[in-house]
A tleap script that builds the chain and sets N, CA, C and O, in Angstrom:
source leaprc.protein.ff14SB
mol = sequence {
  NMET GLU GLN ASN ALA LYS PRO LYS ARG SER
  PHE LYS ARG PRO PHE ALA PHE PRO LYS ASN
  CYS VAL TYR ARG PRO LEU ARG GLN ILE SER
  ASN MET GLU ARG SER GLN LYS LEU PRO ALA
  GLU ARG PRO THR TYR PHE THR LEU ASN ALA
  PRO PRO SER LEU VAL PRO ALA LYS LYS TYR
  SER ASP ILE SER GLY LEU PRO ALA PRO TYR
  ALA ASP PRO HIE THR LYS LEU ARG PHE ALA
  ASN ALA ASP GLU TYR ALA SER MET GLN HIE
  MET PRO SER ASP ILE ILE ASN GLY TYR LEU
  THR VAL ARG GLY TYR THR SER ALA VAL CGLY
}
set mol.1.N position { -83.224 16.723 138.620 }
set mol.1.CA position { -81.828 17.076 138.465 }
set mol.1.C position { -81.678 18.244 137.517 }
set mol.1.O position { -82.544 18.496 136.679 }
set mol.2.N position { -80.586 18.948 137.653 }
set mol.2.CA position { -80.328 20.097 136.796 }
set mol.2.C position { -79.801 19.657 135.441 }
set mol.2.O position { -79.163 18.612 135.316 }
set mol.3.N position { -80.076 20.469 134.430 }
set mol.3.CA position { -79.604 20.182 133.077 }
set mol.3.C position { -78.104 20.427 132.945 }
set mol.3.O position { -77.422 19.676 132.249 }
set mol.4.N position { -77.570 21.475 133.608 }
set mol.4.CA position { -76.172 21.868 133.457 }
set mol.4.C position { -75.312 21.379 134.618 }
set mol.4.O position { -74.349 22.048 134.993 }
set mol.5.N position { -75.635 20.251 135.178 }
set mol.5.CA position { -74.866 19.734 136.308 }
set mol.5.C position { -73.489 19.291 135.829 }
set mol.5.O position { -73.367 18.591 134.824 }
set mol.6.N position { -72.456 19.703 136.556 }
set mol.6.CA position { -71.084 19.330 136.213 }
set mol.6.C position { -70.825 17.905 136.665 }
set mol.6.O position { -71.393 17.458 137.662 }
set mol.7.N position { -69.972 17.185 135.943 }
set mol.7.CA position { -69.659 15.823 136.386 }
set mol.7.C position { -68.860 15.871 137.688 }
set mol.7.O position { -68.026 16.752 137.895 }
set mol.8.N position { -69.129 14.928 138.530 }
set mol.8.CA position { -68.458 14.874 139.819 }
set mol.8.C position { -67.032 14.363 139.618 }
set mol.8.O position { -66.807 13.337 138.976 }
set mol.9.N position { -66.080 15.099 140.182 }
set mol.9.CA position { -64.681 14.704 140.056 }
set mol.9.C position { -64.256 13.930 141.292 }
set mol.9.O position { -64.692 14.199 142.412 }
set mol.10.N position { -63.400 12.975 141.046 }
set mol.10.CA position { -62.865 12.176 142.133 }
set mol.10.C position { -61.634 12.882 142.695 }
set mol.10.O position { -60.884 13.506 141.944 }
set mol.11.N position { -61.422 12.791 143.995 }
set mol.11.CA position { -60.239 13.399 144.598 }
set mol.11.C position { -58.987 12.593 144.299 }
set mol.11.O position { -57.881 13.133 144.326 }
set mol.12.N position { -59.146 11.328 144.020 }
set mol.12.CA position { -57.980 10.499 143.725 }
set mol.12.C position { -57.461 10.756 142.319 }
set mol.12.O position { -56.251 10.728 142.093 }
set mol.13.N position { -58.340 11.000 141.391 }
set mol.13.CA position { -57.935 11.263 140.008 }
set mol.13.C position { -58.713 12.463 139.484 }
set mol.13.O position { -59.661 12.285 138.720 }
set mol.14.N position { -58.337 13.689 139.875 }
set mol.14.CA position { -59.122 14.853 139.476 }
set mol.14.C position { -59.005 15.167 137.977 }
set mol.14.O position { -59.923 15.751 137.402 }
set mol.15.N position { -57.904 14.791 137.347 }
set mol.15.CA position { -57.712 15.075 135.930 }
set mol.15.C position { -57.480 13.777 135.176 }
set mol.15.O position { -56.399 13.557 134.629 }
set mol.16.N position { -58.464 12.940 135.145 }
set mol.16.CA position { -58.346 11.653 134.480 }
set mol.16.C position { -58.300 11.861 132.962 }
set mol.16.O position { -59.063 12.654 132.411 }
set mol.17.N position { -57.395 11.137 132.298 }
set mol.17.CA position { -57.257 11.235 130.852 }
set mol.17.C position { -58.382 10.469 130.166 }
set mol.17.O position { -58.896 9.498 130.722 }
set mol.18.N position { -58.772 10.894 128.964 }
set mol.18.CA position { -59.783 10.138 128.230 }
set mol.18.C position { -59.289 8.722 127.933 }
set mol.18.O position { -58.092 8.499 127.757 }
set mol.19.N position { -60.199 7.791 127.880 }
set mol.19.CA position { -59.817 6.395 127.703 }
set mol.19.C position { -59.309 6.093 126.304 }
set mol.19.O position { -58.578 5.120 126.119 }
set mol.20.N position { -59.675 6.902 125.307 }
set mol.20.CA position { -59.249 6.605 123.942 }
set mol.20.C position { -57.879 7.203 123.611 }
set mol.20.O position { -57.360 6.952 122.523 }
set mol.21.N position { -57.281 7.979 124.506 }
set mol.21.CA position { -55.960 8.572 124.272 }
set mol.21.C position { -54.882 7.650 124.820 }
set mol.21.O position { -55.018 7.082 125.904 }
set mol.22.N position { -53.797 7.512 124.041 }
set mol.22.CA position { -52.656 6.730 124.482 }
set mol.22.C position { -51.503 7.694 124.713 }
set mol.22.O position { -51.079 8.382 123.783 }
set mol.23.N position { -50.998 7.755 125.917 }
set mol.23.CA position { -49.888 8.628 126.252 }
set mol.23.C position { -48.640 7.777 126.397 }
set mol.23.O position { -48.605 6.827 127.180 }
set mol.24.N position { -47.610 8.131 125.628 }
set mol.24.CA position { -46.372 7.368 125.637 }
set mol.24.C position { -45.218 8.273 126.040 }
set mol.24.O position { -45.203 9.450 125.679 }
set mol.25.N position { -44.259 7.747 126.778 }
set mol.25.CA position { -43.081 8.545 127.102 }
set mol.25.C position { -42.206 8.727 125.859 }
set mol.25.O position { -42.322 7.972 124.894 }
set mol.26.N position { -41.336 9.729 125.892 }
set mol.26.CA position { -40.501 10.046 124.744 }
set mol.26.C position { -39.584 8.889 124.375 }
set mol.26.O position { -39.313 8.672 123.194 }
set mol.27.N position { -39.106 8.149 125.357 }
set mol.27.CA position { -38.239 6.999 125.060 }
set mol.27.C position { -38.981 5.957 124.232 }
set mol.27.O position { -38.404 5.384 123.308 }
set mol.28.N position { -40.225 5.707 124.539 }
set mol.28.CA position { -41.013 4.734 123.792 }
set mol.28.C position { -41.267 5.240 122.374 }
set mol.28.O position { -41.228 4.457 121.425 }
set mol.29.N position { -41.527 6.537 122.217 }
set mol.29.CA position { -41.740 7.110 120.889 }
set mol.29.C position { -40.472 7.002 120.055 }
set mol.29.O position { -40.531 6.643 118.879 }
set mol.30.N position { -39.316 7.311 120.660 }
set mol.30.CA position { -38.063 7.240 119.901 }
set mol.30.C position { -37.749 5.812 119.488 }
set mol.30.O position { -37.260 5.593 118.380 }
set mol.31.N position { -38.014 4.835 120.346 }
set mol.31.CA position { -37.779 3.434 119.984 }
set mol.31.C position { -38.699 3.012 118.852 }
set mol.31.O position { -38.279 2.269 117.965 }
set mol.32.N position { -39.949 3.471 118.862 }
set mol.32.CA position { -40.877 3.134 117.786 }
set mol.32.C position { -40.412 3.738 116.464 }
set mol.32.O position { -40.497 3.087 115.423 }
set mol.33.N position { -39.920 4.980 116.497 }
set mol.33.CA position { -39.472 5.632 115.263 }
set mol.33.C position { -38.229 4.966 114.693 }
set mol.33.O position { -38.081 4.859 113.475 }
set mol.34.N position { -37.332 4.516 115.573 }
set mol.34.CA position { -36.120 3.843 115.085 }
set mol.34.C position { -36.439 2.505 114.449 }
set mol.34.O position { -35.791 2.112 113.479 }
set mol.35.N position { -37.429 1.798 114.981 }
set mol.35.CA position { -37.745 0.466 114.470 }
set mol.35.C position { -38.535 0.525 113.156 }
set mol.35.O position { -38.527 -0.444 112.397 }
set mol.36.N position { -39.211 1.635 112.878 }
set mol.36.CA position { -39.985 1.742 111.643 }
set mol.36.C position { -39.092 2.192 110.494 }
set mol.36.O position { -38.139 2.944 110.696 }
set mol.37.N position { -39.398 1.737 109.318 }
set mol.37.CA position { -38.681 2.169 108.116 }
set mol.37.C position { -39.434 3.353 107.523 }
set mol.37.O position { -40.332 3.179 106.698 }
set mol.38.N position { -39.062 4.560 107.949 }
set mol.38.CA position { -39.734 5.772 107.495 }
set mol.38.C position { -38.934 6.423 106.377 }
set mol.38.O position { -37.707 6.321 106.365 }
set mol.39.N position { -39.601 7.092 105.433 }
set mol.39.CA position { -38.861 7.832 104.414 }
set mol.39.C position { -38.037 8.962 105.043 }
set mol.39.O position { -38.381 9.476 106.107 }
set mol.40.N position { -36.956 9.334 104.376 }
set mol.40.CA position { -36.030 10.330 104.930 }
set mol.40.C position { -36.682 11.699 105.053 }
set mol.40.O position { -36.320 12.465 105.947 }
set mol.41.N position { -37.632 12.031 104.184 }
set mol.41.CA position { -38.241 13.361 104.223 }
set mol.41.C position { -39.357 13.480 105.249 }
set mol.41.O position { -39.851 14.585 105.475 }
set mol.42.N position { -39.771 12.398 105.873 }
set mol.42.CA position { -40.839 12.457 106.863 }
set mol.42.C position { -40.292 12.966 108.193 }
set mol.42.O position { -39.317 12.415 108.704 }
set mol.43.N position { -40.899 14.003 108.762 }
set mol.43.CA position { -40.383 14.534 110.031 }
set mol.43.C position { -40.696 13.608 111.204 }
set mol.43.O position { -41.764 12.999 111.268 }
set mol.44.N position { -39.745 13.517 112.123 }
set mol.44.CA position { -39.923 12.757 113.355 }
set mol.44.C position { -39.552 13.667 114.522 }
set mol.44.O position { -39.205 14.832 114.323 }
set mol.45.N position { -39.626 13.134 115.731 }
set mol.45.CA position { -39.271 13.931 116.906 }
set mol.45.C position { -37.805 14.352 116.880 }
set mol.45.O position { -37.449 15.377 117.461 }
set mol.46.N position { -36.961 13.583 116.223 }
set mol.46.CA position { -35.532 13.856 116.264 }
set mol.46.C position { -35.020 14.553 115.015 }
set mol.46.O position { -33.847 14.925 114.965 }
set mol.47.N position { -35.860 14.742 114.007 }
set mol.47.CA position { -35.416 15.435 112.800 }
set mol.47.C position { -35.967 16.840 112.695 }
set mol.47.O position { -35.542 17.598 111.823 }
set mol.48.N position { -36.893 17.209 113.546 }
set mol.48.CA position { -37.447 18.549 113.481 }
set mol.48.C position { -36.422 19.573 113.963 }
set mol.48.O position { -35.785 19.390 115.000 }
set mol.49.N position { -36.277 20.637 113.205 }
set mol.49.CA position { -35.359 21.707 113.582 }
set mol.49.C position { -36.166 22.953 113.882 }
set mol.49.O position { -37.100 23.296 113.158 }
set mol.50.N position { -35.798 23.620 114.949 }
set mol.50.CA position { -36.485 24.850 115.331 }
set mol.50.C position { -35.725 26.038 114.754 }
set mol.50.O position { -34.497 26.001 114.669 }
set mol.51.N position { -36.430 27.083 114.362 }
set mol.51.CA position { -35.730 28.283 113.882 }
set mol.51.C position { -35.012 28.964 115.038 }
set mol.51.O position { -35.346 28.728 116.199 }
set mol.52.N position { -34.041 29.796 114.738 }
set mol.52.CA position { -33.359 30.501 115.828 }
set mol.52.C position { -34.315 31.425 116.570 }
set mol.52.O position { -35.271 31.946 115.996 }
set mol.53.N position { -34.042 31.614 117.835 }
set mol.53.CA position { -34.904 32.438 118.670 }
set mol.53.C position { -34.760 33.907 118.300 }
set mol.53.O position { -33.662 34.375 117.998 }
set mol.54.N position { -35.868 34.625 118.325 }
set mol.54.CA position { -35.847 36.057 118.059 }
set mol.54.C position { -35.593 36.861 119.332 }
set mol.54.O position { -35.314 38.058 119.266 }
set mol.55.N position { -35.689 36.210 120.481 }
set mol.55.CA position { -35.467 36.868 121.760 }
set mol.55.C position { -33.965 36.890 122.029 }
set mol.55.O position { -33.317 35.849 121.921 }
set mol.56.N position { -33.393 38.041 122.376 }
set mol.56.CA position { -31.951 38.066 122.646 }
set mol.56.C position { -31.595 37.242 123.884 }
set mol.56.O position { -32.389 37.127 124.817 }
set mol.57.N position { -30.399 36.675 123.877 }
set mol.57.CA position { -29.947 35.855 124.999 }
set mol.57.C position { -29.764 36.726 126.238 }
set mol.57.O position { -29.326 37.873 126.144 }
set mol.58.N position { -30.101 36.171 127.392 }
set mol.58.CA position { -29.933 36.910 128.642 }
set mol.58.C position { -28.460 36.906 129.028 }
set mol.58.O position { -27.746 35.927 128.807 }
set mol.59.N position { -28.022 38.011 129.607 }
set mol.59.CA position { -26.634 38.148 130.027 }
set mol.59.C position { -26.584 38.187 131.544 }
set mol.59.O position { -27.349 38.904 132.189 }
set mol.60.N position { -25.670 37.403 132.103 }
set mol.60.CA position { -25.539 37.311 133.545 }
set mol.60.C position { -24.143 37.736 133.966 }
set mol.60.O position { -23.188 37.639 133.195 }
set mol.61.N position { -24.040 38.207 135.198 }
set mol.61.CA position { -22.766 38.661 135.745 }
set mol.61.C position { -21.794 37.501 135.843 }
set mol.61.O position { -22.163 36.397 136.242 }
set mol.62.N position { -20.536 37.764 135.472 }
set mol.62.CA position { -19.509 36.737 135.572 }
set mol.62.C position { -19.122 36.474 137.020 }
set mol.62.O position { -18.595 35.405 137.329 }
set mol.63.N position { -19.367 37.411 137.900 }
set mol.63.CA position { -18.940 37.276 139.288 }
set mol.63.C position { -20.047 36.706 140.164 }
set mol.63.O position { -19.813 35.751 140.906 }
set mol.64.N position { -21.253 37.274 140.093 }
set mol.64.CA position { -22.318 36.869 141.010 }
set mol.64.C position { -23.390 35.994 140.362 }
set mol.64.O position { -24.100 35.282 141.073 }
set mol.65.N position { -23.527 36.024 139.048 }
set mol.65.CA position { -24.573 35.254 138.387 }
set mol.65.C position { -25.902 35.978 138.307 }
set mol.65.O position { -26.878 35.411 137.816 }
set mol.66.N position { -25.967 37.213 138.773 }
set mol.66.CA position { -27.184 38.011 138.683 }
set mol.66.C position { -27.337 38.561 137.263 }
set mol.66.O position { -26.353 38.616 136.526 }
set mol.67.N position { -28.541 38.969 136.862 }
set mol.67.CA position { -28.691 39.604 135.544 }
set mol.67.C position { -27.776 40.821 135.435 }
set mol.67.O position { -27.759 41.676 136.321 }
set mol.68.N position { -27.012 40.893 134.339 }
set mol.68.CA position { -25.976 41.917 134.200 }
set mol.68.C position { -26.310 42.882 133.077 }
set mol.68.O position { -26.174 42.529 131.906 }
set mol.69.N position { -26.739 44.082 133.405 }
set mol.69.CA position { -26.998 45.061 132.350 }
set mol.69.C position { -25.739 45.794 131.888 }
set mol.69.O position { -25.794 46.555 130.922 }
set mol.70.N position { -24.595 45.576 132.567 }
set mol.70.CA position { -23.389 46.333 132.252 }
set mol.70.C position { -22.249 45.394 131.868 }
set mol.70.O position { -22.220 44.229 132.263 }
set mol.71.N position { -21.303 45.934 131.082 }
set mol.71.CA position { -20.083 45.210 130.733 }
set mol.71.C position { -18.930 46.196 130.737 }
set mol.71.O position { -19.063 47.321 130.257 }
set mol.72.N position { -17.803 45.774 131.278 }
set mol.72.CA position { -16.609 46.612 131.312 }
set mol.72.C position { -15.951 46.552 129.937 }
set mol.72.O position { -15.613 45.463 129.474 }
set mol.73.N position { -15.760 47.685 129.273 }
set mol.73.CA position { -15.182 47.649 127.924 }
set mol.73.C position { -13.715 47.227 127.917 }
set mol.73.O position { -13.225 46.723 126.907 }
set mol.74.N position { -13.011 47.424 129.024 }
set mol.74.CA position { -11.593 47.077 129.068 }
set mol.74.C position { -11.388 45.581 129.300 }
set mol.74.O position { -10.644 44.937 128.561 }
set mol.75.N position { -12.043 45.024 130.321 }
set mol.75.CA position { -11.845 43.611 130.665 }
set mol.75.C position { -12.855 42.684 130.011 }
set mol.75.O position { -12.652 41.470 129.992 }
set mol.76.N position { -13.937 43.229 129.476 }
set mol.76.CA position { -15.032 42.468 128.854 }
set mol.76.C position { -15.821 41.625 129.853 }
set mol.76.O position { -16.606 40.768 129.445 }
set mol.77.N position { -15.630 41.848 131.143 }
set mol.77.CA position { -16.425 41.149 132.153 }
set mol.77.C position { -17.778 41.825 132.297 }
set mol.77.O position { -17.888 43.046 132.182 }
set mol.78.N position { -18.811 41.022 132.551 }
set mol.78.CA position { -20.146 41.556 132.808 }
set mol.78.C position { -20.331 41.695 134.311 }
set mol.78.O position { -19.837 40.876 135.086 }
set mol.79.N position { -21.050 42.744 134.718 }
set mol.79.CA position { -21.282 42.957 136.142 }
set mol.79.C position { -22.682 43.514 136.346 }
set mol.79.O position { -23.281 44.077 135.430 }
set mol.80.N position { -23.201 43.344 137.581 }
set mol.80.CA position { -24.581 43.699 137.881 }
set mol.80.C position { -24.711 45.025 138.606 }
set mol.80.O position { -25.732 45.698 138.468 }
set mol.81.N position { -23.695 45.424 139.382 }
set mol.81.CA position { -23.832 46.651 140.160 }
set mol.81.C position { -22.455 47.273 140.381 }
set mol.81.O position { -21.442 46.731 139.940 }
set mol.82.N position { -22.426 48.409 141.063 }
set mol.82.CA position { -21.189 49.158 141.272 }
set mol.82.C position { -20.228 48.416 142.193 }
set mol.82.O position { -19.014 48.543 142.035 }
set mol.83.N position { -20.740 47.647 143.150 }
set mol.83.CA position { -19.854 46.900 144.052 }
set mol.83.C position { -19.041 45.855 143.285 }
set mol.83.O position { -17.852 45.672 143.549 }
set mol.84.N position { -19.681 45.177 142.341 }
set mol.84.CA position { -18.959 44.195 141.535 }
set mol.84.C position { -17.925 44.883 140.649 }
set mol.84.O position { -16.824 44.365 140.462 }
set mol.85.N position { -18.270 46.035 140.110 }
set mol.85.CA position { -17.336 46.768 139.270 }
set mol.85.C position { -16.113 47.194 140.083 }
set mol.85.O position { -14.985 47.124 139.595 }
set mol.86.N position { -16.334 47.631 141.309 }
set mol.86.CA position { -15.216 48.031 142.164 }
set mol.86.C position { -14.314 46.845 142.487 }
set mol.86.O position { -13.094 46.994 142.553 }
set mol.87.N position { -14.902 45.671 142.689 }
set mol.87.CA position { -14.082 44.488 142.971 }
set mol.87.C position { -13.333 44.019 141.723 }
set mol.87.O position { -12.253 43.439 141.837 }
set mol.88.N position { -13.890 44.263 140.538 }
set mol.88.CA position { -13.210 43.888 139.293 }
set mol.88.C position { -11.969 44.735 139.058 }
set mol.88.O position { -11.016 44.270 138.433 }
set mol.89.N position { -11.963 45.952 139.540 }
set mol.89.CA position { -10.837 46.853 139.305 }
set mol.89.C position { -9.563 46.365 139.997 }
set mol.89.O position { -8.460 46.720 139.584 }
set mol.90.N position { -9.710 45.556 141.045 }
set mol.90.CA position { -8.551 45.084 141.804 }
set mol.90.C position { -8.175 43.648 141.474 }
set mol.90.O position { -7.302 43.083 142.133 }
set mol.91.N position { -8.807 43.037 140.470 }
set mol.91.CA position { -8.509 41.650 140.120 }
set mol.91.C position { -7.278 41.579 139.223 }
set mol.91.O position { -7.094 42.428 138.350 }
set mol.92.N position { -6.434 40.567 139.436 }
set mol.92.CA position { -5.322 40.368 138.511 }
set mol.92.C position { -5.825 39.831 137.173 }
set mol.92.O position { -6.933 39.300 137.083 }
set mol.93.N position { -5.008 39.973 136.145 }
set mol.93.CA position { -5.432 39.609 134.787 }
set mol.93.C position { -5.656 38.112 134.624 }
set mol.93.O position { -6.492 37.714 133.813 }
set mol.94.N position { -4.932 37.255 135.375 }
set mol.94.CA position { -5.149 35.815 135.223 }
set mol.94.C position { -6.520 35.394 135.750 }
set mol.94.O position { -7.123 34.467 135.208 }
set mol.95.N position { -7.021 36.046 136.784 }
set mol.95.CA position { -8.364 35.737 137.289 }
set mol.95.C position { -9.421 36.235 136.305 }
set mol.95.O position { -10.430 35.564 136.089 }
set mol.96.N position { -9.197 37.395 135.713 }
set mol.96.CA position { -10.126 37.918 134.709 }
set mol.96.C position { -10.176 36.975 133.510 }
set mol.96.O position { -11.254 36.686 132.990 }
set mol.97.N position { -9.016 36.497 133.072 }
set mol.97.CA position { -8.983 35.536 131.962 }
set mol.97.C position { -9.669 34.231 132.336 }
set mol.97.O position { -10.280 33.590 131.482 }
set mol.98.N position { -9.578 33.827 133.602 }
set mol.98.CA position { -10.284 32.626 134.055 }
set mol.98.C position { -11.790 32.792 133.973 }
set mol.98.O position { -12.490 31.882 133.530 }
set mol.99.N position { -12.302 33.953 134.399 }
set mol.99.CA position { -13.742 34.219 134.283 }
set mol.99.C position { -14.186 34.205 132.824 }
set mol.99.O position { -15.235 33.652 132.494 }
set mol.100.N position { -13.385 34.815 131.952 }
set mol.100.CA position { -13.744 34.847 130.529 }
set mol.100.C position { -13.692 33.461 129.906 }
set mol.100.O position { -14.502 33.148 129.034 }
set mol.101.N position { -12.750 32.621 130.341 }
set mol.101.CA position { -12.648 31.257 129.837 }
set mol.101.C position { -13.860 30.438 130.270 }
set mol.101.O position { -14.405 29.668 129.478 }
set mol.102.N position { -14.282 30.600 131.513 }
set mol.102.CA position { -15.454 29.864 132.004 }
set mol.102.C position { -16.695 30.268 131.217 }
set mol.102.O position { -17.531 29.421 130.902 }
set mol.103.N position { -16.821 31.540 130.899 }
set mol.103.CA position { -17.968 32.018 130.135 }
set mol.103.C position { -17.891 31.577 128.677 }
set mol.103.O position { -18.918 31.508 128.003 }
set mol.104.N position { -16.694 31.277 128.180 }
set mol.104.CA position { -16.542 30.865 126.789 }
set mol.104.C position { -16.274 32.018 125.858 }
set mol.104.O position { -16.496 31.909 124.652 }
set mol.105.N position { -15.794 33.133 126.405 }
set mol.105.CA position { -15.516 34.306 125.594 }
set mol.105.C position { -14.210 34.115 124.848 }
set mol.105.O position { -13.194 33.742 125.435 }
set mol.106.N position { -14.246 34.374 123.553 }
set mol.106.CA position { -13.034 34.361 122.748 }
set mol.106.C position { -12.952 35.700 122.039 }
set mol.106.O position { -13.925 36.151 121.434 }
set mol.107.N position { -11.809 36.325 122.111 }
set mol.107.CA position { -11.675 37.641 121.478 }
set mol.107.C position { -11.477 37.463 119.976 }
set mol.107.O position { -10.858 36.497 119.530 }
set mol.108.N position { -12.003 38.396 119.215 }
set mol.108.CA position { -11.895 38.340 117.768 }
set mol.108.C position { -10.493 38.735 117.313 }
set mol.108.O position { -10.074 38.374 116.213 }
set mol.109.N position { -9.762 39.478 118.155 }
set mol.109.CA position { -8.437 39.952 117.777 }
set mol.109.C position { -7.417 38.827 117.886 }
set mol.109.O position { -6.544 38.703 117.027 }
set mol.110.N position { -7.510 38.037 118.889 }
set mol.110.CA position { -6.535 36.970 118.946 }
set mol.110.C position { -6.264 36.542 120.313 }
set mol.110.O position { -5.455 35.639 120.528 }
savepdb mol mol.pdb
quit
């Protein structure tokens, strides 16, 4: 036999976990943490805080949902291409306000 022979993998379980590892679902971990009396300063799955992301948030078109590199300075709507911009020019103000409300835009002026 060869010295560097690879172990034969089974087709039924090609990525079998090691027998000494215990894998638990998140619900089981959270129940275990709640039942234990842990000190307040000890980090758990539910007390860890992540720092804010350094990657800027992606902006999507209010009309089509496509990635939007442009924004109309007058209406504040985001758009993806010239066709969407042309359709925005003919929209009444209540529909524009509806799009902005759905997006969660609030003006700083009032």
